[in-house]
N, C-alpha and C positions, 0 to 999 in steps of 0.2 A: 387710621393711624399710619404713620410713614416713618422711615428713617430718612432724617433731614441731612442737607449738604448742599454744597455748590454745585451748579450744573456746568458742564462743558460740552463741547461737540466736536466729534471728528469730523475733519474737512471731507473725508472719503465716504463716511457711512451716514454723518449727520445724526447719528443715535446719541441720546443722553449717556453721559458717564458720570453718574452720581456719587459723590465722596460719602462714605459712611459718617454719620454724624449721631446726635442726639434723637431719641424717641421722640416724635411730636404727634399731638392729638388735635383734630379739628374741632374748633369751637364755633358751633353753628350760629350762636347768638353775635358773636363778633366778626364771623366770616373770617377767621385767621387760623393758622397753625401755631401750635404753641406747645409748652410743656408745664402744665400746672404742678404746683409744688407737690413733691412727692410721688408724683405718678411714675416719673421715669424710673425711679429705685424699685417701686412696686412691680412695673412690668417686667424688668428685668430678671425677676424671680420665674418668670414663666418661659425665659429664652435660655439657650445654652450659655454656659460660660465660654468665652473665647480665648483660647491659649495661642499666642503666635510666639512661634519660635524662628527668629531670623536668623539667615546665614551667617551673618558677619555683625553681631550687636556688641555694643560697646561694654565691656565687662563690668564696668561700674554701674551699669544699669541693673544688675543683678545682685545689688548689694544687700545687705541684711536689712529686714523691715520693708522692702518693697514689695508688697504682696501681690501688687497688680502685674509685676513682671511675669515672664513665663515660668521662672522657677517657682514663684510663690503659688501661682495658680496650680501647678502641677503637684506641689506639695500638699496643697489644699485638697485635691481630687483623692490623694492618697490618706490623708489623715483626717478628712471629714467623717467617715464612719466611724472614728475612735471618740467622737465628741462626747458621746454618753460616758465611755468608760473613764475619759479625762475628767469629765466633771464630777464623777463619783469620786475619783481619786484625789483631785486637788481641790474639791470644794471646801472641804474643812480646813484644809491649810490656808486657802484664800480668807476664810471668815476668822480664823486665829490670827493671821497677819493684820486683819483690819482691826481687830480689838486692840493690837499693840501700837498702831499708829493714828487711830481715830477714836474719838468718844462714841459710844453706841448708846441706845435708847433700849432699855429693859422695863416693860410693864409701866410705860409712861415715866421712868425715872432715867435720867442721864448717868451713864457709867463710864467712868475714866479710868482705864487700865493701862495708860501709856506711861513710857519710862518718866522719870521725874526730870530727866534733861530736856525731853521734848516739851513738857508743860512749862518749865521755867522758860524756854525760848519763847513759847505762846504768849506767856505773862507779860514777858518784856515788851513784845509787839503790841499787845493791848494797851498796855501803859503808855506807849509812845502814841499810840492813835488817840487815846482818851485825853491826853494833853492838848489835843489840839479840838476834838470833839467829844465832850465830856459823856454825852449819852449813847455814843457808839460801842460797837463791840467787834471782835475779830476771832476767828479761831482758823487753826490750819487743818485741811483737809487732804488727804491722800487718795488719789483716785487708783485704786488697786486693779489690774487686769482680770477680765473674765476669760472664760474658755475661748470665745470668738477671737479675742486679742491674743491670745497665746497661739492659737493656730496660725493667725495672720503673721505672727512674728517669726514663725518657723523658717529656717534656712538650712542650708548645709554647710560644711566645711570639709575642706579636701586636704589630703597630704600625701606626698609622693616622696617619701624618704627624707622629708624636712619637717618643719613646724606645721601645725594646722593653719590654714588661712581660709577666708571666704572666697567664693568663686572668682571675684575679680583679681585675686593673687595668683590665679592659674592662667595658663595660655589657652587659646582657642581650642586645641586638641582635647585637653583634660576637660573642658566646659562640655564639649560635645559628648563625650564619653558619659559625663555626669547625667546629662539629658537621656541618653540611651539607657543607663541604669534605672532612671526614674520612670520612663515609659515603659521598660520591661516589667518593672515592680507593679505598674498599673495593670498592665496586660494579664500578670500573673493572679492579682487580685481579682480582676473580672472573670478569669477562668474559674477561680475558686469559689467566689462569692459574688455574682454580678448583680444581685439585689441590693447590696449592702454599700454599694459605690455611691459617691456624691452624684447630684443632678448631672444629667448629660452636658458633655462640653464639645466644642467645636474645635480640633486642633488642625492649626494651620502651620505646616512644618516647611521651611525653606532648606533644601539641600540637607536632608537626614543622614545622608551618606559622607558628608564631610568629615575627614580625619578619621574615618572607620576603615580599617582594611575589609576585604571581601567577606570573609567570614562574620565578621561582626554586621555587615550591612545585611546579610540575610537573616540575621537574628532580629535586626532592626525591622526590616520588612515584616517578619512574622509578628512581632510585637505590635505594629501599627496594624496590621490585619486584624489581630483580635481585638484591639481597642475599636476599631471600626465597626466590629459586630453590634455594638450598642452605643456608638458615638459618632459623629461626622470627622472624619479625617481627610484632609486635603494636602497632598504634598508636592512640592515642586521639585524635580530631581533630574540629574544628568547621569544616573548609574543605570546600566542596563540589568546589573544584579537584582534590583527592586522590581524589575518587570519580568514577571514570570508567567507561564502559560495560563495559570489560573486566574490571574489578575488583569488579562487583557481587556476584558471588557469594561474595566474601570479606568483605561488609559486613555488620556487625551494628549496628543502630539501638538505641542504649541510651536510654530515657526513664525520668523519674520515674513510678513505677507509680501508677495511679490506682484507687479504690475505687468499684465499681459494684454496687449492689444487695449491699451488705456483703461483696462478693468483691474481692480485690485483683487487677488486671489483670496480664498478663504485661508485665515493663518491658523485656526484650531480645528483638530479633526480627531474624532474617535477612532482608535484602532481598529476596533471591530466593526467600524460603520459599513465597510464593503465585503464584510464577511472573512472569516479566518479559514486558513486552509483545512480542508476536511480529514486530513491524516494528521494524526497526533505527530508522527515522525517527522513531518515537514515542519510543523510549528516549534517542535523542540530544536530542530536544526537552525531555524532562524534565530533562536535565542540562545544559543549555546555559546559559551565562553570556554576558554582553555581550561582543562581539569584542574591545572596547577592554581587557578584562582580559589579553588577550594581546599586543595590538600596543603598547600603550603604554610597555611595558617591553622591547621587543625591538630588536634592531639591524637584524635583516634579516626581512622579512614576505613571505610566499607568500598571495597571495589567491587562492582557489579557488571553484567554484561551489558545491557543497554538502557535506553531511556524510561522504558516501562518498569523495570526493576528500581530506578531511582526515584522516578515520580511517586509511586505507590508506596516505597519505603518511607520517603520523607512525608507523606501525609501520614503514615502511621506515628512517626515520631512527634509529630504535632499534636497526636491525640495524648502522648504519654504526659503525666503530670510533672511538675518540676521537681528534679531530683531523681526520676526514674531512671535516667540515664547518668553515667558516671559524669562527673563535673570536668569541664574542659570543652573545647572545640570539637564539634563531629562534623564529618563530611561523607557524603556518598558520592563517588565519581564513577563514570562509565569508562570501561576499558573498550568496548565496542565489539569484543569477540571474548567467547569463553576461553580460548587458547591464551589470551593476553592476560586474564584474570590473575593465574598463578605467578606470571612474570612480574606484574606490576607489584604484587604483594612482596615478592622478594626484593625488588629494588626499594620500595618504601621502607620495608623493614631495615635494609641496609643503611638508609639515611636517618635512621633512628624513630621513625614513625610506628605507632602501633597499627598495623595493617592487617585486614581480615577480608575475606572474599566470599562472594556467593555466585553460584553456579546453578543450571539447570540440571535435570536429572540425566541428560544425554550426556554429560562431561563424564560419565563412567566408561561409555565406549568411545568418547570423542575427546581424550584429553588427559584423563586419568593416568594413563600408563606413562606419560612424559613426566607425571610428579611422583608416582609409586614405584616406577621403574619395574623391575622383576617381582612383581608381587603376585604370590601363589593364587590367593584368593581372587584377585581382579582378573589373572589369566583364565582362570577356570570360568568365572562369571562371564567374561567376554566371549569366550568359545561357546558356551552355551546360548547365549544371546544371539550371535550371529546366526547359529543352527535354526533356532526358533524363529528369528526374524525372516529366514530364508522359507521355512514353512509357511509361514503367514503371508508370503508374497509382498513384503515390505522393503525389499532391496531394490536399488536401482541399477538395472542392466546387470544384476549378478554380483555387483560389488559390494564389499562391506560399507554400504552407506544408504541410509534410510530414505525412501523416496519422499521427496516434497508434499507437504501438508498430511504425511502420515506419523508424525512424531507421536501423535496421541496414542496410537496404536503401539508404538514401540515402548512407550512408558508403561502401558498397561503390562508388557511382558514381565517386567520387573516388579510391578506392583501386585499382579494378580498370576504371576506364573505358577505352574504345578509344583515345582522342586522347592520343597520347604528348606533344604540345604543351601540352594543357590539364593534364595531370600535373604538367608543368614550371612551368604558371602557378601552380598550386596550391602547388608547392615554393616559388616565389618569393615568394608572398604569405605563406607560414608564416614563412619566413625574416625577411622584412621586419617582420612583427609581433615576432617574437621580438627582432631586433637593434635596432631604432627603438623601439619601444613597449613591450618588456618583457613581451610576452605569448606563453607557449609553448601551441602547439596540439597536442593528443594524436592523433599520426598514426593510432592505431587506432580513433579515434572518441571513445569514453568511456573512463574508468579501469578500469572492471570487467573487460573483456577481458585486461587485463595481469596479473590475478590469477586466471585461469581461471574468473569468474562469467560465466554465461550468462543469457539474458534472464529464466529462471525462477528463477536464485538470486542475481540481482544485488543483491538485499535483504539478503543475508548478509554484508556487508563488514566486520562487526564480527568475526566468525569468521574470516574470510579475514586480518585484520588479527592476530589471535592466532596464526595459522600461520606467517605472515609473520616475528613476533617470536620464535616458537619455532624458527624455522630449517626449518620444514616446508613452506615455499612460497619459491621462487626470487624475487629482485627482477629485473625485466625491465630489460634494457640501457636503454631510453629512459627508464625511470623514474629509473635510476641517474644518467643525464645530465642530467635535470630538476632533480634535487636538487642537484647540483653546480653547476649553472647558476644555481638560484634562490638558492643561498645562497653564492655566490662574488661577489667584488667586480666582476669584469670580465665581459663577453659571451662566449658560446661562439663560436668562430672558425667560418666558413663551412663549411670541409670537415669539421669535427666534426658540425654540423647535417645534412649530407649523409649521413655515415656512420651518424647515429642514424636519420634518415629510412629508410635502406636496411635496417637491422637490423629496424626497426619493421614492415616489409612482409613479412618473413619469418614463415611460419606458426608 
C-alpha cells in the first residue's frame, strides 16, 4: 500500500518529493497500483483524521455544511463522543417526522399519516405521469438526516456586539480566536475523559499564534501540548512564546539553506541535536522574554523571585482542573530578587492589577523590615535569629549575613528553633506579610524542597516540572494553598494560614 501522487526532484538533493494523494493498493495480477472500489474509504478508518488549519484561509471555505474543512473536523472531534446521547434524544423525533412526510410499512401494510396537502400534491403528480404512461406510478420520498448527517452539519455562529453570523462573516482575528476556543475545549475534554474522544487525529496548524496576544499564545501552547499527549500535533510558528524549555526536544528550526563552498547546508535542525545547556538557568535565560509580555495581558499576577519558582508553579497550575483558578488571565513573573518582589507588587497594584508575591523564608531577615517597618515581633525575631546564627557559626566574617550554601541551616533555626514564643513571632510576621502586604513566605525555606530537590539537584527544576505535569510528582498542600491564594480575589483566612503552616512543618 502506498500514498500516491506526482514525483518531483530537487536539483540539489535529487530526493523524491511526493505529493500526498489517494491510498493505492498493489494489484499483483495486473502489475499496477490502483484503488479498488470502497477500499480507500475502508482504509481511512484505520488512519488518523487530518485537520489542517492554514495561516490565511479563505473565510468562505469554513461556511456551513463544509464538514471536510478544519472547522468541521474540529467540531466532529468534540461532538463524536455525544453520538450515542444524540441518537437516543433525536431518534424518536426523526421517526415521528418520517411518518409525517413519508408513507411507512407496518406489518406488511402501508400506512399513510401524511398531511392531506402533501397527499394531494403527490396524487396530482401521479395523475400527470399516468396520462403519459398508464401503468406507471410515483410517490414523494423525503430523505431525513440521521445522526451522522446532523453531526457533519454542525457549525458555529459568532457574535461580537452585533448579529449572529457564520465564521466567514468575521475577520481573521476573530476566526483564529474561535479555533483557539475549539482546541482548548478538545484539550479540556481529553484531560477529563481521554478514552471518550473520537479516533486520533493529526493536527497541522500554521501560525497558531496569529492574532493572539502573548498570554493567549501561552494558553494555546498548553492546549496543543495536552492534545499532543494522545494525538499527533505539528505546528509551524514564529513565536518564541510557544517555545518553552520543556518543549525544546520537540522543536525543529527550519531555515533557508545556504550554499557554502559549492555545497548546500542543512536547512532543518533539531534544537536539542547538539545538546542543551546543562544549567537550567542558562536555558531559561536563552528563552526569556520581557516580563511585560506576561503581565500586560493578565488579570492576576504572581511575582516570584526566580526561574525555579516560575517553572515549578506553572507546572502545578497545569495540573489543576478547569475552573480551579479564578476565571481570567494569570501570569507568573520573575522579579530576579526578593528585594524587588514587594516593589513590583506595589507598582502593579497601582496600575490596577491584582498582584501578589512569593518569597523564600530568608525574606524575614533580609527584606521584611522594609515592608513592615518598625514591627515589634519582627525586631524581636531578627535579634534572636542573628544571635543564634552567630552561635552556629553561620555568619560571614562576623556580619549579619549568612554564609554561602548555609541557608538551609539558617532556615532550620526558624523551623526547629528552641523558643516557642519566637516561632509564634515568626508565624505572626508571616501572616501579616500575607494578609496586609500580599506576600506569601515559603514555610520550608525555598521552593525546591517541596518538589524533592536537594542542594545537589536543585538546578533540575525543569525536569521536576515535567514530572509534576505528568502526574509523577505530587503537589504539596502548601503549594496548592499558595496558588489558590495567589489567583483568588480575597485573602486566605487566618485559620487557613495556620493549617497550611502546620502542614508545611511535617516531614
